[in-house]
C-alpha positions in Angstrom: -56.9 -49.7 -139.5 -54.8 -52.8 -139.9 -51.5 -53.4 -138.0 -48.3 -52.5 -140.1 -44.9 -51.2 -139.3 -46.5 -47.8 -138.6 -49.5 -48.7 -136.7 -50.3 -51.3 -134.0 -53.2 -51.3 -131.4 -52.9 -53.6 -128.6 -56.4 -54.1 -127.0 -55.1 -56.9 -125.0 -52.9 -54.7 -122.9 -53.8 -54.3 -119.2 -53.5 -50.6 -119.6 -55.5 -50.1 -122.9 -56.6 -47.4 -123.4 -53.8 -45.7 -121.3 -55.7 -42.3 -122.4 -59.2 -41.3 -122.6 -60.1 -41.5 -126.3 -63.4 -41.4 -128.3 -64.8 -45.0 -129.0 -64.1 -45.1 -132.6 -60.8 -43.2 -132.8 -57.8 -45.2 -134.1 -55.3 -45.6 -131.2 -51.6 -46.3 -132.0 -49.9 -48.3 -129.4 -46.5 -48.4 -131.3 -45.1 -45.6 -129.4 -46.4 -46.7 -126.0 -43.7 -44.9 -124.3 -43.2 -41.7 -126.2 -39.6 -41.3 -127.6 -40.0 -37.6 -127.6 -40.8 -37.5 -123.8 -37.4 -36.2 -122.9 -37.7 -33.2 -125.1 -39.0 -29.9 -123.8 -40.5 -29.0 -127.4 -41.8 -32.4 -128.0 -45.0 -31.2 -130.0 -47.5 -32.9 -127.7 -49.9 -31.6 -124.9 -48.3 -31.9 -121.7 -48.2 -29.8 -118.4 -45.6 -29.6 -115.7 -47.2 -31.1 -112.3 -45.0 -30.7 -109.2 -41.8 -30.2 -111.4 -42.4 -33.1 -113.7 -43.8 -33.6 -117.1 -47.3 -34.9 -117.1 -48.3 -36.5 -120.6 -51.5 -38.2 -119.1 -53.7 -35.9 -121.7 -51.5 -36.2 -124.7 -52.5 -38.2 -127.4 -49.8 -37.0 -130.0 -47.7 -40.3 -130.2 -51.0 -42.4 -130.2 -52.5 -40.6 -133.4 -51.6 -42.9 -136.5 -50.9 -39.8 -138.7 -48.2 -38.7 -136.3 -45.9 -41.6 -137.0 -43.7 -39.8 -139.7 -43.7 -36.6 -137.5 -42.2 -38.7 -134.7 -39.6 -40.2 -136.9 -38.7 -36.8 -138.5 -38.1 -35.3 -135.0 -35.9 -38.2 -134.0 -33.8 -37.8 -137.2 -33.2 -34.3 -136.1 -31.8 -35.2 -133.0 
């Protein structure tokens, strides 16, 4: 998948990949810090650990096909 306004993968990042992903799966770094994090119903896979939201197992913002879903949620806010 090539870089565009909807997809960017930064393999040079010191934290890449920040989540465990299958080797051949596209990984979108565009939403490195998830803009939906503050929402209780963000649509991603998270758990509450010691009273805090833990998104370490969530790949929702990193899947290229979720770009438009994230933008739609932000418009709703």
